[in-house]
N, C-alpha and C positions, 0 to 999 in steps of 0.2 A: 615708293616701296623700299623698305630697309632690308638689306641682305644680312642674314645671320649665318652661323655655321651650317654647312650643307647637310642634307639628308643623303646618305649613300644608299641607293637601292641595291640591297643584297640578294634579291631574288627576282628574276624576270618572270612576271606572272604568265606571260605567253607560254611558258614551258612547264607550268605546274602540272605534276602528274595526277593529282586528284583535286576534285572540287573542294574548296575549304569550307563550304557551308551548304545547307539545303535551301532550295529556292523558297523565297518568302511566299506564304499563302494568305488568302484573304482573312481567314479566321485568326491569323496571328497579328492583325493590325488593330490597334486601338485608336479610335477617332477622338480628338480632343477639340471641343468647341467652346467659344466664349458666350456665356449667357447674355452678356451685355451688348452683343452684336447680333442682330437678327439674321443677317446674311450668313453668319457662321453656321448656325443650325440648319438653315435651308440648304446650303451647299453640302453639308455633311450627310443630310438625309438623301440627297440625290446621288452622292458618291456611294453611300451604303447600298442603295438599290442597284446601282450600275455594276458594282464589284461584288455583290452578294456577300457583303460583310454581315456577320451575325448582328441582330438588332440590339443585343446587349453590349456590343463593343463600342459604346459611346460614353465618354466622360464629359460632363458639362461643368465648367468652372466659371467663376465670376471674377473677371480681371479688368484692368484698365483697357480701353480701346485704343490707347496710344501705342506707338512702336517701341517705346522704352518703358521698363518697369523697374521698380526698386528690387534690391536683393531680398528684402523681407517679404514683399508681395510675391515674388517668384517662389520663395520657399513655402510660404503659408498657403497661397492660393493656387499654386500649380504643382509644385513638386510633391507636397504633402497629399493632395487629392489623388495624384497618380499612384503614389505608394499605397494609399488606402485602397484604391480600386484593385491593384495587383494582389494585395493581401487578402482581399475579399473574394477574389476569383483565382485561387491557386490552381484550379483545374485548367485554366486557359493558358496556353503557351504564347503569351504576348511577346512578340519579338520586335515590333515596330510601333512607334507612336507617330500619328499623323496629325499635325497641327493645322487647324483651319483658319481661314480669313478672320482677322480680329484678334488672334493671339499675338502678344508683343513679340518683337523681333530681337530685342536686346535686353540683357539683364545687367544692372549696374553693379559696381563693386559693393562689398558690404559697407553699411553706414559707419561713419566715423563716430567715435565716442567724443565726449566733451573735451577730454584731455588731449585727444588726437587733434581736434580742431584748434585748441590753444597752441599746440606744438607747431602746427602749420602756420598759424598767424605769427608766432615768434620768429620762425625761420624766414617768412616773407619780409618781416621788418628788418632782419639782418641783411637779407639780399637787397632790399631797397637802399640801405645805407651803402653797400658796396657799389650799386649802380649809380648812386648819387656821386660818389667819389670819382668813379670813372668818367662821369660827364663834367664835373666841376673842378676837380683838383688837377694841378700840374704834376703828372706822375712820370717816372721813367718807364721805359719799355718793359723792364723787368717787373716793376710794381704793377703795371697794367695787366700783364700776363697773369700775375699771381691773383689779383682781384677777379679777373675774368674766370680763372679756374675755380676760385672759391665760390663765386656766384653760380657757376655751373654745378658744383657739388651740392649747393643748397637747393637748387632746382631739382636735382636727382633725389634729395631727401624728401622734398615735398611730394614728388611723384610716388615715392615708395610708401609714405604715410597715407596718402590718399588712395592707395591700392589701385592705381590706374590700370595696371595689367591684370587685375582680377575681374575686369568686365568681360563679358562673353556674349556670344549668341545664345539666346534662350534654347535653341535646338541642340547646340553642342553641349551645353550644360546638362540638359535633360537626358542626354544619352548616358550619363553616369548617375542617374537618379537612384539606382539600386545600391549605390555605395554610400554608407553613412558618413564617411569623412575622407577628404583628400585635399591636397593643397590647391587653392584657387589661383595661386600665382602663375601667370602665363598658362601653360598647356599641360595636358597629360597624354602620354603615348596611347594610340589606339591599337588594341590587340588584334583588330580585324585587318589592319594595314599589312599587306603582304610583304612590305619592305622590312617589317620587324619579325618575320617568320622564324628567323634563327635566334631571336632574342626572347622567345616566349617566356622562359623561366625568369628573366630579369625584369619583366614588365609588372607594374603595380596592379593591373587588372587582367582578368581573363575574359574570353568572349561571353561567358554566361553573366558577366557583370555589366554588359553593355547592351543598350537597346538601340536599334536603328531609329533615326528620327528624320522625318521629312515634313514639308509643309505645302499645303495647297493654298496659296496666298498670292496676292498681286495688287495692282492699282485699283481694281474694281471687282465686285462679285461676278460681273459678266465675263471678265477675262478669266477668272478662276474656273467658271463653268466651261468656257471654251477650252481651257487646258485639259480638263477631264474628258470632254467630248473628243478632242483631237487625239489624245492618247489611246482611247478605245478604238477610234477610227484607224489609226496607224497600226495597231495590233491586228485588227481584222483584215486590213487591205495591204499591209506592208508599208514601211516607211519609204516614201518615194522622194527622189531628188538627188542632190549632189552634196559632197562633203568638201568643206573649205577649211584649210589649216593655214594660219598666218603666223609663221615664225619670223624672226628678225635677221637671222644670220644663217650662213651655210652650216651644215652639220660638221662639227669638228672631228678630227681624227682621234682625239684623246679619249681614253676609256673612262678615266675618273674625272667627273665634272662636278661643279658645285654652283650654288646660287642661280643667277639668271641663265648661265650656260646650260645647267642641268635641265631646266624647264624648257628652254628653247629646243634643246636636243630631244626632249620628250615629245614636243609637238611634232617634230620630224618623224619620230618613231610611231606616234599615233596615226599619222597620215599613212605610213607604210603598212601598218596593221590593218587600217580601214580598207586599203586597196587590196590586201591579201584576203581579208575575212568577209568582205561584203561585195555586192555587185554595184555599189554606188560609184559613179565617177568621182575621182579624188583630185583635188587641186591643192598644191602646196606652194606658198609664196615664202621666200627666204630673204626678203628685203625689209629694211626698217619701215618703209612706207606701208601703212595699213591699207586693206581693201577700202576702196572709195565707193561712192554712191553708184549702184547698179553693177558693180563688178563681181558680185557673188550671187548669181541668179539660182533659183530652185534650191535654196539651202535646206538640207535635211540635217546636217551636222556641221558645227562650227567650233573651232578652238583657236584662240589667238591671243595676242597681247601687243602693245601696252598703250592704252589711251585712257588716262585716269579721269573717270567720271565724265567722259565726253564720248557718248555713243556715236558711232559712225554708221549711218543707215545704208550699208552696202548690200543688204541681204533681202532676198525674196523668200521669206520663211514658209516652208511647206507644213502641212498638217502633221503634227507629232514631232516637229523639229526640236533639236536640243542644241543650245548655244552656251558656250563657256568661255568667258573672257578673263584673262589673268591680269588683275589690277587691284589695287588696295582698297578701293572705295565702292565697289560695284554693287553691294547690297546694303549700303548704309540706310537706304530707304526704299520702300516699295510703294509709298503713297504720296510723297511730297510732290505737289504740282510743279511742273517745270524742271524737275530733276532729270539730268541726263546720264545718271548711273546706268551701267549696262544691263543689270538684271531687270530693273524696272522697264527700261526702254525695250529690251528684247521681248518681254512679256507683252508690252503694249503693241509691238509689231507682229507678234504671232508665234513665239516659241511655246512649246508645251512644257519644257523643263530647262532649268538653268542652275548654276552654282555661283556663289559669291560670298565675300566677307562683309560682315557688319561693321568692322573696324580693321585697322592695320593688322594683318595676320603674319607679316613677314613672308618672304617668298616660299619658304619651306612649309608653310601652313596650308598651301593649296594641294588639292588632289593631283597626283601625277597623271598628266593627260594620257600617256600610253597605257597606264594601268586602267584608268577609268573606261576608256573606249574599248580596250580589248575585252574586258568583262561584259560590257554592254553589247558588243558585237557577237559575243558567244551565243546569245539568244536564250540561254538557260537562266542567267542571273537577272534579277529585277533591277530597276533604276536605283533603289535604296542600297541593295547589296553591292552594285558596281561602285557606288559612291563611297561606301564605308570600307571596301577593300582597297580603295585608292587614297583614302584620307589619312594622313599621318597623325593628326592630333585631335583630341577632344577637350572639352572645357575651354574652348578657344573661340575663334571668330567665324568659322565657315558655316554656310547654310545650304541645304539642298531644297530647291523649290520644284515640285512636280509630284505626280502620282507615284508613290513608292513601289507599287506593283507593276508599273509600266515596263513592258518588254518589247521594244520596237522591232527587234529582230527574232522574235519567238518562233516565227515560221520559216 
């Protein structure tokens, strides 16, 4: 995970005097299913009935059944139909898009033009010459350093032309579908994020231009159905179990933190808030060693880091449980057999909801744990609202997997 300049949390949501949004309602959710995946429609029908979603709140699109789609397919076959539906139903107050099993996970960068491809090939040729000289010519230390720097600059040029950082999670891109144009380079600030509350006038979007997006997706249709059932069960009977938080260091005394230190401290604060706001037994570990097999029984809530794409099966997930692991690759696939990324494996082992990135998000791209869990524990906010209020950036890499209406602490 690469560290970029820090996000400074300017507002502690625990002390917000007013609720920043109204609780999400079933009639405000639009279900999106893939016509090309039979299970997508079946699961949507069952969810519609279980949550009493209006029958007309379904949009059927025809997309690839792969986890990746091109930018043109996304725009023509997903974004355009969503906009058409919303324009056709102006009376509906749709605030949330719910993507079902079979909707692609990732959208590629815009396709390159012929001239851009030629430019890439020309730069590759130049870089290849530099690399050949480094391997075959007798050069001074200064000459080697210059060639290495030039080769590095050429690689950066290729990356920029290829628009590598214009790739995104389908979900995160779709959150801005109401906006006709914005830069696809890297990310856009999320106006719902409470850390930007004092910068509202400086943000490129307001809340009315953003839709919540979640997905009910996973390794198999049976797992998705289990997620729906478990969320409803936990709402009815209460989320039972224990909360496990896995930090790596002791809480520092500094007030201004950045990068990894900021997020590690946020895990500490999430544990403290959970102990204060819920009746769940709370466990906090502050050693670099992760929880190991069997060390986190009766898991209802989990947040920790950092094991890259190597799930550690330490947990006994309870019905309705929510797990969130901070690492760079944890939602790169939900379907690939044998993959040990955390989102996929947690879903296979029993969580009802999880969060993760489809590609490198940099550390500040993750939701702040203390913010996410404090809203979730409030009981008023749904899963989707808790996520968006804690998520710094859109048109980027993060995905929420779970029932957007889920409120595990509603009672």
